[in-house]
N, C-alpha and C positions, 0 to 999 in steps of 0.2 A: 123691507121687502116684505109683504103681507105673505101671512103663514101659508094661504092656497099656492101663490107661485114658489114660495119656498121648498113645499111638498112635491109640485111638479118638477122643480131642477132636481132634486134629490132623485127621483123615481129618472130622469132622463140618466143621471148620472149611472143608477144601476143598471139601467138597460146597457148603456156603454161598455159598462164593466162584464154584463153577462156577455155582449160582443165579441166582447175582448179575449175573457177565458176561453169562451167558442172557436176563435181562430187557432188558439193558441193551442187549444185540445186538437183540431183539424190537421193545420197546417203539417207536420210532422207526417200525418198518415196520408195525407194526399199530394206530398211531394213526389216524382220519378223515385224508382230504386226501391230497395228493401228498405221499411219502416224500422225494422231491427236494428240496423245501421246507425237512423236519427235519433231513436228513442233511448237505445243502448248506449250507443256510441262505441260500439265493441267492431273489432274486424270479424264477419260474419265467416271467411272464407278460409281462417285458421282456427275455426270452433269445430268440435265434434256434433254430431246429431245431437247427442246427449245433452250438450253444453248448450247448442242453440233452440233446446225445448226447455232447460230450466230458464234461461234470460227470456225467453218468451212467455211462460210461466211468469217471472217475476215482475214483468210491463204490462202482462195482462194482454198480449197479442193474441192469444189463443181464445180470447172474449168473443161475441159477437160487440160489432160497433156500439151500439146504445147502452149495453152493458159499461164498456171500457167508459163512455164518456160519464155515467152515473158514477163508477168509480172513481175516476177523477177527480169530479167535482166532491166525492166524500173524502179525499185524500186533501186536497185543498182547503178545506174547513178544518181538517184535523191539523194544519198545519206541515204537513208532507210532501215533498216537492220532487219526492222521489230519489236515485241511488245513482251515484256516479261511479261507472264502473272504471272509468279511467285513474280516479285518483281513490277507489275505492273508499267512499266516504258518504253518508246520506249527505243530499244538498243540503237540506236544511242546516246542516253545522257550518257547512262550507261558507254558507250565507250570514251567518250569525258569527264567523269567526271574522269574517271581511267587511261586513256592512258599518260597524262602529267605526272603524277607522277611515272609512268614507265620509261617515256623516260628520266625525271629527273636522276633517279639514273643508268639506265643501260647506258645512254647515258654519264653521267660522269666516270663511271668504265669503258667504254670503253676508253673514253681519257687517265683516270690515268693509267690503265693495259698498253697500247699502248706505252704510253712514259715512262712508269719501264718496260716493258718488251723488249722493242728495247734498251733501254741505258744497259740494264744488259747481253742482248744476243750480243751486240758490243762488250762489255768487256770481255765476256767469248771469242769469236770468235779471237779476236786479242791476246788472251793470248792465244791461241790452245796448248793443248799438259801440259799445266802448272797446277799447282794444282788449280787455281782458276777455269781454264776450268772445270776442273774435279769434283773440290767440288760445285760449284753452278749449272754445270746440275744433278747430282745426287740431291741437293736440291727442285731443281722444279719438278723433276722423282716423290719425294717423295710429297711435295707441291700438283700436279696433282690429287696424290690419294687419297686425304682428301674428306672425304664427303661433299658435301655442307651443309647439314642439321646441322649435326657435327660442323663446323667450325661457321656456324652460332648461335649454342646456346651456343657454348665456348665463342663467342664475347659478348653476353648476359649474361651469368654467370659473366665473367670477367669483362668486362669494364661496363655493366650498372646497374648488381645487387651488386659483388665485391666493385669496385672502384667508382660507382655510379656518373660517369663523362658523360654518354650519355643517352638519353631516350632508352628504351627497345622495344615499340611496335610505330605502327602507324606512318601518318606523321606529325600529328599537335598535340600539348598538348589539351587531349580535355578539354572541360569545360572553357576553356578560352578564353577570344576573345582578340587575338590582332591585331593591325594595321603597316603598313607601314614595316619599318625595323626590329622591332622586331619581326612580324609574321616572315617573309623572315629568319632569324635568328633562328627561334623556326623550321622553314621545314628544314633548313639545317642541326640543330642538330639532326633530327629524321634519316636524310638520311645519316648523316655518316656511321653508322656501317653496314646497307645493300652495299653503295659504296663500302665500305673497301673490305667486304666480299666479292663482287663479283667481286672484283679487282683480289685480291687475288688467284681467283679460275680461271682467265684470263689469269694471267701472263705468267705462263708455257708454254700454244700453243703459244703465241706471242713470247717469249724468243727463244723457240727450231728453230722457224721459220727466225727469224733474225740470230740465229746462224749459221745455217746449209746454210743461203743464203749467210751469209760474208764469210766462207768458201770456198762457191763456187767463189767469186768474189777474194776471196785470191790467189787464184789458175790462173786468169785470166792473159793472157798474157799484157796489159797496165797496171796492177799494176807493173808487172816486170819492162817495160817499164819505169814507174812514177819513180822508185825507181833507176834504173840506170842512170835516167838523174838527178841524187842527190837531188830530194824533199824530204822536213824534214817527218819524219814518220806521224807528227800531219794532213799536207798535205795530203798525201796519204790515209790515214783514212778516213778524212772528205770529201773531194772533189774525190776520188776516191773508195772507199770502200763503206762508207757506204750509199752514194749518190746511189751507182747502187745495194746496196742489200736491200735495201725499198720495192723495187717495188712489190715483193710478200706480204710482210706485209700488206703494204697499202692495197693490195688487200683483204685478207684477213679479215683486219680491215674494207672493204667497207662491205663485206659480210656479216660480225657478225653485222652491223649496222642494217641491217633488222630484226636479230633475235631479235636486241631489243626492238621492237615493242613490241613484243610477251610478254617481262619479263622475270621472272624465279619464276615460281608457288613455289619451294622448299622457296627459300630466301623472296620472299614476305608474303610467307605463315608463315615461322620460326617468320619473324617480325611484322607481320600482316601490313604489307605495303600495301594501297591501290591501289594497281596498276592493269594492265590487267591478270598479271600472279595470282593474289590472285582472280581477279574476274572468271579466268577460273578453279580456284578450288571450289569458292564456288557454280556454275553452275556445275561441276561434281557431287558436294555433294547434292547439289538441284535437280538435273536430269533436270535442264533448258536447254534443246538442242537449242533451239533459240539463245540463246547467245554465247553457244559453237562456233555453227557454224558462227554466226557474228564473231566471237574473231579468229576462225581459219581463215577464209578469209580475215582478216585485216594481219594475220601473211604472208599468202601466199603472198599480193602484197607487202608486206614490202618487203619481201625474194626476190622475182621476182626482184623489184627496186633496191636493193642493189647488185645484181648479175649483171645486167645491167649496175650499176654505176662503179662497176669492171672491167668489161669488157672495158667500154669506157675509164675509168682511167689509164687502164694497159699501152698500148702503148704511153700515155703520160710519163708516169714514167721511161719506158723502151724501149729506141730506136729502139732496135733491134726487138721487137714485130710488128713496122711498117711495117716493109719490108715483112713481112709474107701475 
């Protein structure tokens, strides 16, 4: 990608970020009802006038709108996401506590599903129009139709309850103090079921992308030329077909990396896993609007950065895109 075009793309993402932050600021203030309820997450009817005035000053609603907007930007640049009156904690601390757990399971599932999806997609495409291809394609379609909550509950019922192989909830064993390797192993045991469940749900999309990408590459002229030169089929597969088919898959994985920061509300709720997705569920249930506002902003920024990463990676993976 030429430097001028790359700079133009960065400016486009910066503009989208500016719009996203602006919408995140204005939406609670433009919605019907008392903005104090939306921004502070408190029951105004139970507050005294003095308490209400204190909260107004705390969230800045006693200032002109333009000043509130500038203060909002200033706080964001400082990493200040506000205060949760429901939890009596700074939102930054809540996000910092939950985000590592989310990245543990979503990042691990992204790697695992990527490896499995790419491998199975490559095998299916290499055996195109054979029983292996048709069977794996139909299996992936069926797998993709499974509800995430049902799959998570099935994993708990079978693996955790019936077989008693792994814990069924949480990120660590409650009431037990562990250190060093024991602590890491305990956290790993609690993360296995959420990681496997997320991976199973993610594999079909990666499989389909890899399969169709490989089918397009298999019909290319350079593949026929490689075979005409008498190269081994394994050489054609790995050096020519798989290598050129990976670009769209890597791009999709880079984009999914952004959504990984948001976790998955359903899976984290089913397994009671203390990640960002679970925090979003708790904020919705408790009407903690400032926490929701901050969580959505984190997810927006992560998705924008991952899309930018995908745009920058694609020309490196596919030389044909550099000339466009």
